[in-house]
N, C-alpha and C positions, 0 to 999 in steps of 0.2 A: 504494500500500500504506500503510495506517494501522496503527500499532502503539502501543498505550497501555500504558505501564509504570505500575503502580498497586498499591495495597493497599486492600482493602475498608474499612479503618478509616483513611481519609485523605481529603484534599480531592480525591483522584482520583475520588470519586463525582460531583463536579460535571463533571469532564472526560468521564466515561462518559455522563452525562446529555446533554451536548452532542453526543457522538457518536451517541447514540440519536436525538436530534432530527434529525440529518443524514440518517439512513437509509442511510448508507454502510457496507459491510462493514469490519470492523476486527478486528485480533488483540489479545489481551490477554496481558500478561506480569505475573504476580503476584509481587511481591517481598516479602521478609520484612525487617522493620526491622533486626533484629540481624545478619543474615547477608548475603543477596543484595543488599540495598540499599546495603551498604558494600563489596561485592566489587569488585575491579578492573574486571571486565567492565562493570558498570553505572556505576562512577565515570568510565569513559571516555566514557559517554554524558552523564551528569549529575554533574559533580564535587561538587555539593552533597550527593549521596547521599540524595536525598529524592524523593518522588513527589507528583504525577504528572509524567511526561514523555511527550510525544507525538513519534513519529518518522513523518514523512510523506515518502515517496520520498527518503529520505536526509537530509531536513531535520529538525533537532532543535528542539523547542519546549518550554520549561519555563514554569512559573507558569500557574495556571488561567486568569487573565484573558487572558494572551497566547494560550493554547491556544484559548479560546473565540473570540477575535477572529480569530486565524489561520484557524480552520475556517470561520467565517462568510464570510470573504473568499475562501478557497480553493474553497468550494462554494456559489457564489451562488444556484444553483438551489434550495437549501433555503429561501431567503427569510429567513435569520436575521440578515442585515445590513440594518438599517432605512435608509430614505431620509434620516432625520434623523441625519446623522453627528455633528453637534455634541452632540446629546443622548446618542448612543451612547458617545462617548469621555468625555464628562463623567461619566456614571454608572458606566461601567466603572472609571475611575480613582478615583472616589469610593469604590466598593466595595473596590478593591484597597488603598486608603490609609486614609482616615478610618474607614470602616465596619469593616474587618477589625481594624485596630488597636484601636478602641474595644471591640469584642466580645471579642477575645483578652485585652486588659488587664483587662476586667471579670471574665472567668472566672478570671484569675490573681490577682484581688483587688488589682490595682494601679490606684489612682485618682489622677490627677494633682492635686496641691494647686492651689487656685484661682490662686495667684500663678505657677504653673508651666504653666498651660494654654496659654499662648502658645508654649511650647517643643515641644508635641506637635501633630501635624498635624490633630487633630480637636477640640481644645479640651476638650470633655468629652462624655460619652455622651448627655447631655440634648440637646445641640446636634445630634448625629448623628441621634437619634431624631426630633427635631422637623423636621429637614431632610427625612428620608425620608418621614415622615408627611405633611408638607405637599405633597410632590410626588405621592405615590401616592394621596392623597385626590382628586387632580384628573385622574389618568390610570389607565386600566385596566392598562397595562403601563409599563415604565420609559420607553420611547421613544414612548409614545402609546397607540394602540388596538390595535396589533399586537404579538404576542409576538416577541422577538428574542433573540440570544445574550446581550444585556445582562441579560435576565431570568434566564437560566441562572446567570450568575455572581452578580449582585446578589441575585437571589432565593434562590440556594443559600446565600449568606451570611446572609440574613434567616432562612431556615428553620433553619439550624444555630444561629444565635443565639437564636431563640425556643425551640428544643428543649432547649438546654443552659443557658439562663438568662443568656446574655450580652447579650441584648436584652430589655427589658421589653415585654410584649405590650400592644398596643392594638388597637382594632377595625380600623383601617386596615391595619396590618401583618399582622394575622391574616387578614383577608379576602384580601389580596394573596397571601399564602403559600398559602392554600387554593385559589385559582385555579391556581397553579402546581402544587400537589401533585396536582391531578386530571389532569395531563398523562400520557398513555400512555407517552411516552418516559421520563419520570422513573420511572414504575412498573417499566418493563422494566429500567432501569439499577439501580434498587434491588434488584429481584429477583435480578439476576445477582450483585451484591455481597453480598446477604444469604445467598445460597446458598454463596458462597465462605467466609463467616464460619462457616457451619455445617459446612464441610468436605465439601459435596456437589458 
Protein backbone atom coordinates (compact mmCIF):
# COMPACT_ATOMS: atom_id res chain seq x y z
CA UNK A 1 0.00 0.00 0.00
CA UNK A 2 1.33 3.41 -1.03
CA UNK A 3 -0.13 6.58 0.45
CA UNK A 4 1.00 10.06 -0.53
CA UNK A 5 0.31 12.94 1.84
CA UNK A 6 0.50 16.11 -0.21
CA UNK A 7 -0.91 19.45 -1.26
CA UNK A 8 -1.23 20.45 -4.94
CA UNK A 9 0.74 23.64 -4.23
CA UNK A 10 3.84 21.90 -2.93
CA UNK A 11 6.87 19.80 -3.82
CA UNK A 12 4.42 16.93 -3.54
CA UNK A 13 3.91 17.37 -7.27
CA UNK A 14 7.31 15.81 -7.85
CA UNK A 15 6.46 12.87 -5.59
CA UNK A 16 3.19 12.35 -7.45
CA UNK A 17 5.07 12.46 -10.77
CA UNK A 18 7.38 9.74 -9.46
CA UNK A 19 4.41 7.61 -8.40
CA UNK A 20 2.84 8.04 -11.82
CA UNK A 21 6.08 6.91 -13.46
CA UNK A 22 5.96 3.74 -11.35
CA UNK A 23 2.51 2.80 -12.57
CA UNK A 24 1.62 1.41 -9.14
CA UNK A 25 -1.72 2.17 -7.46
CA UNK A 26 -1.52 4.68 -4.63
CA UNK A 27 -3.81 6.63 -2.34
CA UNK A 28 -3.62 10.38 -1.91
CA UNK A 29 -4.36 12.35 1.27
CA UNK A 30 -4.63 16.08 0.64
CA UNK A 31 -3.62 18.27 3.55
CA UNK A 32 -4.23 21.96 4.16
CA UNK A 33 -1.26 24.10 5.20
CA UNK A 34 -3.05 25.91 8.04
CA UNK A 35 -5.03 23.04 9.54
CA UNK A 36 -4.57 19.34 8.79
CA UNK A 37 -0.85 19.66 8.03
CA UNK A 38 -0.32 20.87 11.61
CA UNK A 39 -2.85 18.56 13.25
CA UNK A 40 -1.64 15.95 15.78
CA UNK A 41 -2.63 13.05 13.52
CA UNK A 42 -0.30 14.20 10.74
CA UNK A 43 2.45 15.44 13.06
CA UNK A 44 2.63 11.88 14.36
CA UNK A 45 3.60 10.86 10.82
CA UNK A 46 5.78 13.84 9.94
CA UNK A 47 6.75 16.03 12.91
CA UNK A 48 7.91 18.74 10.50
CA UNK A 49 4.29 19.31 9.56
CA UNK A 50 5.09 19.60 5.88
CA UNK A 51 4.51 17.66 2.68
CA UNK A 52 5.08 15.43 0.89
CA UNK A 53 5.26 12.32 2.98
CA UNK A 54 5.01 8.82 1.58
CA UNK A 55 3.90 5.82 3.62
CA UNK A 56 4.62 2.41 2.11
CA UNK A 57 3.55 -0.66 4.06
CA UNK A 58 4.09 1.19 7.33
CA UNK A 59 7.40 2.75 6.32
CA UNK A 60 7.49 6.57 6.43
CA UNK A 61 9.59 8.46 3.90
CA UNK A 62 9.87 12.24 3.81
CA UNK A 63 11.85 14.60 1.54
CA UNK A 64 11.26 14.35 -2.20
CA UNK A 65 14.77 13.15 -3.07
CA UNK A 66 14.42 10.35 -0.52
CA UNK A 67 10.94 9.46 -1.77
CA UNK A 68 12.13 9.21 -5.38
CA UNK A 69 15.17 7.15 -4.41
CA UNK A 70 13.19 4.84 -2.17
CA UNK A 71 10.55 4.18 -4.83
CA UNK A 72 13.13 3.52 -7.52
CA UNK A 73 14.72 0.89 -5.29
CA UNK A 74 11.47 -0.55 -3.94
CA UNK A 75 10.02 -1.07 -7.44
CA UNK A 76 12.97 -2.07 -9.63
CA UNK A 77 10.65 -3.38 -12.33
CA UNK A 78 9.84 0.25 -13.22
CA UNK A 79 13.41 0.70 -14.43
CA UNK A 80 13.87 4.05 -12.70
CA UNK A 81 17.09 3.18 -10.86
CA UNK A 82 19.91 3.46 -13.41
CA UNK A 83 22.89 1.14 -13.63
CA UNK A 84 25.18 4.10 -13.08
CA UNK A 85 24.62 4.45 -9.34
CA UNK A 86 27.47 6.93 -8.96
CA UNK A 87 25.81 9.37 -11.35
CA UNK A 88 22.44 8.77 -9.72
CA UNK A 89 23.56 9.63 -6.20
CA UNK A 90 25.78 12.48 -7.36
CA UNK A 91 22.97 14.31 -9.15
CA UNK A 92 20.23 13.50 -6.65
CA UNK A 93 22.30 15.08 -3.88
CA UNK A 94 23.34 17.96 -6.12
CA UNK A 95 19.66 18.66 -6.74
CA UNK A 96 18.75 18.34 -3.05
CA UNK A 97 21.60 20.61 -1.96
CA UNK A 98 23.22 23.17 -4.28
CA UNK A 99 20.41 23.36 -6.84
CA UNK A 100 17.49 23.77 -4.45
CA UNK A 101 19.40 26.18 -2.21
CA UNK A 102 20.46 28.34 -5.14
CA UNK A 103 16.98 28.46 -6.66
CA UNK A 104 15.15 29.19 -3.40
CA UNK A 105 17.67 31.81 -2.29
CA UNK A 106 17.39 33.54 -5.66
CA UNK A 107 13.59 33.60 -5.44
CA UNK A 108 13.90 35.09 -1.95
CA UNK A 109 16.29 37.76 -3.28
CA UNK A 110 19.13 36.49 -1.10
CA UNK A 111 22.43 36.46 -2.96
CA UNK A 112 25.58 35.58 -1.01
CA UNK A 113 28.28 38.23 -1.10
CA UNK A 114 31.38 37.04 -3.01
CA UNK A 115 33.42 36.81 0.17
CA UNK A 116 30.72 34.60 1.75
CA UNK A 117 30.24 32.18 -1.16
CA UNK A 118 32.56 29.69 0.51
CA UNK A 119 30.10 29.46 3.42
CA UNK A 120 27.16 28.29 1.27
CA UNK A 121 27.01 24.89 -0.33
CA UNK A 122 26.62 26.09 -3.89
CA UNK A 123 28.91 29.12 -4.09
CA UNK A 124 26.67 31.11 -6.39
CA UNK A 125 23.89 30.56 -8.91
CA UNK A 126 26.23 31.05 -11.86
CA UNK A 127 28.29 28.03 -10.76
CA UNK A 128 25.18 25.91 -10.35
CA UNK A 129 23.81 26.80 -13.78
CA UNK A 130 27.20 26.23 -15.44
CA UNK A 131 27.51 22.81 -13.78
CA UNK A 132 24.03 21.72 -14.85
CA UNK A 133 24.41 23.11 -18.35
CA UNK A 134 27.77 21.47 -18.91
CA UNK A 135 26.46 18.09 -17.82
CA UNK A 136 23.13 18.17 -19.64
CA UNK A 137 24.73 19.43 -22.84
CA UNK A 138 26.45 16.04 -23.03
CA UNK A 139 23.63 13.77 -21.82
CA UNK A 140 20.01 13.29 -22.83
CA UNK A 141 19.09 12.55 -19.23
CA UNK A 142 20.83 13.04 -15.89
CA UNK A 143 22.35 9.57 -15.76
CA UNK A 144 22.96 9.08 -19.47
CA UNK A 145 20.58 8.16 -22.27
CA UNK A 146 17.81 6.63 -20.15
CA UNK A 147 15.23 8.41 -18.00
CA UNK A 148 15.48 7.67 -14.27
CA UNK A 149 14.20 8.82 -10.90
CA UNK A 150 17.03 11.36 -10.86
CA UNK A 151 15.31 13.15 -13.74
CA UNK A 152 12.08 13.36 -11.77
CA UNK A 153 13.79 15.15 -8.92
CA UNK A 154 16.49 17.19 -10.62
CA UNK A 155 14.21 17.82 -13.59
CA UNK A 156 11.39 18.89 -11.32
CA UNK A 157 13.72 21.36 -9.63
CA UNK A 158 14.82 22.74 -13.00
CA UNK A 159 11.25 23.03 -14.27
CA UNK A 160 10.20 24.83 -11.11
CA UNK A 161 13.20 27.15 -11.24
CA UNK A 162 12.63 28.03 -14.90
CA UNK A 163 8.91 28.61 -14.36
CA UNK A 164 9.27 30.93 -11.39
CA UNK A 165 12.50 32.72 -12.25
CA UNK A 166 14.84 31.03 -9.81
CA UNK A 167 16.94 29.68 -12.68
CA UNK A 168 17.97 31.67 -15.74
CA UNK A 169 16.85 29.96 -18.93
CA UNK A 170 19.34 28.78 -21.51
CA UNK A 171 18.95 26.51 -24.53
CA UNK A 172 20.32 23.41 -22.77
CA UNK A 173 18.19 23.63 -19.62
CA UNK A 174 15.10 24.56 -21.63
CA UNK A 175 15.54 21.64 -24.04
CA UNK A 176 16.09 19.23 -21.15
CA UNK A 177 12.95 20.40 -19.37
CA UNK A 178 10.93 20.18 -22.59
CA UNK A 179 11.94 16.52 -22.94
CA UNK A 180 10.69 15.83 -19.44
CA UNK A 181 7.55 17.95 -19.76
CA UNK A 182 6.40 15.70 -22.61
CA UNK A 183 6.24 12.62 -20.38
CA UNK A 184 2.72 11.20 -19.97
CA UNK A 185 3.29 10.44 -16.27
CA UNK A 186 4.03 14.10 -15.57
CA UNK A 187 0.91 15.14 -17.46
CA UNK A 188 -1.20 12.73 -15.42
CA UNK A 189 0.27 13.96 -12.14
CA UNK A 190 -0.21 17.60 -13.06
CA UNK A 191 -3.79 16.96 -14.18
CA UNK A 192 -4.60 15.38 -10.82
CA UNK A 193 -3.07 18.25 -8.84
CA UNK A 194 -4.54 20.94 -11.11
CA UNK A 195 -7.99 19.43 -10.62
CA UNK A 196 -7.53 19.59 -6.85
CA UNK A 197 -6.56 23.25 -7.07
CA UNK A 198 -9.79 23.93 -8.97
CA UNK A 199 -11.78 22.10 -6.32
CA UNK A 200 -12.98 19.37 -8.68
